[in-house]
N, C-alpha and C positions, 0 to 999 in steps of 0.2 A: 179299574179305570182303564179306558182304552184311549190311547194316544194316536192321533192321526198326524203324521208327518209327510207333508208332499215334498217329495225331493225335487230339486231343481235339475235342469238339464245339464249335462256335461258342458264345460266352457274351457277357455283357455286358462282360467283360474283354477277350476276344479275338475279333477278327472272323474270318469264314471266310477273307478275304483274308490276314491275318496268320498263321493256322494253315497255310495253303497254302504261302505263301512261306517260312515258317520251317521246314517240313518239307523243301522243295526245298533251302534253304540248308543245313540239316544233312546231307542226302545229298550234295550237291555238294562241300561242304568236309569230309565225313567227320568231323563233330563227334561226339566220343566221350562216353559217359556220364561223369558225374562232378559236381563242384560248384565248379570253380575259375573259371568263366567269369562268374559272376553279379558279382561285384566289379568286373571289368574292363569288363563292359558297362553299369555303373552301375545294377544292379538289386539288389534285397535280396539279401544272401548266403545266405538261407534256401532259395533255389531252386536246384535242380539245373541242369545245363547245358541240357537240352532245355526247360525251363521258362523259364529265363533268356533264352534265344534267342527263344523265342516273345513273352516280354514286351518285349524290346528291339525286335524287329520291329514289334510293335504300336506302340510308342513312336515309331518312325520313321515310321510311317504317319500317326500322329496329328499329327506335327510337319510334315506335308506332303510326305513322299516320294510322288511320282507313282506311280501304277499304270500301267505300260505294259510294252512288251517288254523294256526295259532295267532294270526294277526289281531283278530278282534279281541282275544284275551289279553294280548300284550297292550292293545289300546286301552281296554278297561283298567288294567293295572296301572299303567302310566297316569290315566285320569284320576283314579283314586289316590294315587301317591301325590298328585298336585293338590287335590283337596285336603288330604292330611297335612301336607306342607302348610297351607293356609289355615289349618285348624278348622276346616269346614266339616261339620259333622255330616257324614253321608252314609247311608246304609241302604241296602238293597232290600 
């Protein structure tokens, strides 16, 4: 299955780094369209999954997540920990 995710342009709300990382995260974890992730990620539930992931990644960066070669792995681990916390079965 091929996922096509058209990333938005950087803005005052989302940095280019957050957009790039969130796109890679959604592809690597095969995050599907929908609207169930926002609440679990602590994002306003009006957002769809892709928007919620982007906002969550930006928040992680704003809170000091280091940008290095391990950043994507750290985000994947944090995301999967959140899914486990909510007892959402998630497998790669």
